[in-house]
N, C-alpha and C positions, 0 to 999 in steps of 0.2 A: 658888787651889789647882788643880793640874793634874789632868787626868783620866787614870787609870791605863791605860785601854784606848787612848786616843789616844797616850800615851807609847809603849806597846808597838807600836802600829801604825806609828808614826813610825820606830821602830827596825827594824821589819820592812821598811818601804819602803827604808830605807838599805841593808839587807842584800840586798834584791832588786836594787838598783842595782849593788852590788858583784858580784853574780852575772852581771848583764848585761855589765858591764865585762870580767869575766873571760872570758865567752863570746866577746866581741868580740876580746879579746887572743889567745885560743887560735886563733881563726879565721885570724889572720894568720901563724900558725906553719905553715910548709910541712911536710907529712907524707908527701911522696913521691907523692901523688896530685894530679892537677890540680884546683884549687879556685879559682874566680874571685875569691874573697874576698881572696886574697893581693895582689891589685891595688888593693884598696879605698883604701889609704893614699897611692897615687900620684896626684899632681895634674899636670895639663898646662895650658899657657897657651892659652886659646881666646878669641880676640877681646878680649884684654886682661884677662881674669879667670882665676884658677886654679880649675879644676874637676876632679872625679874623671874618670878615663878612661871610666867607664861613662856619662858625660854626653855624650861625643863619639863613642862607638863601641859596637858590639854586641860583647859578650864572651861566648863560649861555650866549652864543653869537649866537643869531639867524641868524645874517648876519655879514658881515665884518665891518659894520659901527655902531653897537650898542651892548651894554651889557645889559642883563636883570637880575635883582635881584628880586627874589620872596621870601620874608621873610616867615618863618614858623609860626611866631607869629605876628599878626596884630599890636601889640604894638611896634614892632621894626621899623616900617616905618620911624617915625620921627628921631629915634636914628641913623639909617643907613644913612638917608639923611644928617643929621647934620655932621656925621663923614666924609662923602664924600666931603661935601662943605668945611669943615675945613682942609681937606688933601691937598697934593700937586699935586693931579691928575689933577686939573684944568678943570673939567667938571661939569656942573650943572645938577644934577639929576632931572628927571621928574617923578612925582608920580601920578598914575591914580587910586589909591586905591587898585588895584590888584597886580601891580608890580612896581618896580622902574626901569626906563629906563635911560641908559646913552648913549647919542648920541655922537659918536666919531667924532669930527670935523676934516676936512682935515687939514693937517699941512701946514703952510706957508713956503716959501723957507727959510726965516730967522730962523724960528723955527727948520726946518730940519737941518740947519747948526749948530745951538746951540746943538741939540741932538747928532749930529755926534761928536762935540767937547767933549760932556759929555761922549760918548762912548770911545773916545780916552783917556780921563782921567782915566776911569775905567780900560782900558787895561793897562795903565802905572802902576796902582796900582797892577794889577795882575802880571805884569812882575817883578816889584820890589819884590813881595812876592816870586816868583820863584827864582830870583837871591839871595835873602836872604837865602832861603833853601839851595842853592848850596854853598854859602859862609860858612854857619854854618857847612855843612858836610866837606868842605875842611879844616876848622879849626879843626874839630874833627880828620881828617886824619893826619894833621900836628902834633897834640898833640900825636896821636898814634905812629907817626914816632919817636918822642922823647922817647916813652915808648918801642920801640923795633921793630916797623913795618919797613920793608925795604923800601928804597927809590923807588925801582922799583914798589913795590906793591902800594905805594902812588901815583906814576905817572899814573899807569894803572887805579887806582880807580878814579883819577881826570879826566882822559880821558873818562871813562864811565859816570861819573857824568856830564861832559860837553855834551855828546851825549843826555842824559836824559833832561838836561836843554834846549838844542836846540830844542828837540822834543816838549817840553811844550811851549816854546816861539813861535814856528811855529803854534801850536794849538791856542794860544791866538790871533795871527795875523789873522788866518782864521776865528775865531769867530767874531772878530771886523769887518773884511771885509764883512762878511755876514750880520751883524747887520747894518752897514753903508749902504749897498746896500738896505736892507729892508727899512731903514729910507728915503733914497734919492729917492726911487721908488715912483712915483706919481700915 
């Protein structure tokens, strides 16, 4: 027979993973301000292996409108530039021989709306993951009821599970509201 608390804790762990994934997804959405995390998904070839740019260069944001990449090896300039151009970042790098500079252009109103919609899609994915974690745990509880768990224990566990679910859904809504505000702020 399963332990009710471990079942709920397992669901909570899955919900926390969904929140972490959503946070990571939202970090890659450009909001008009310079953020080094928009480069996290870009990989470059360094001595035969594909590594993140942060492994071969120092990445900084000297101001809100630019990102500066200073490669540790002069041979990496062309490789990093090509990787950025080929990526979905949508910013043309400027190379002055010392550093690679990315100027973050201001977002148009249309682009802001598109990014807000993209945030909504990401949040829906997160909510679905949270709901699936709840559903899986409820299925486990119903199976345990057939194995001898009392109906009252199952109902109490479902109520606790629902409270955990509601807390995570609220957290997702707060994260999306904050990101949309960041995107829509000119």
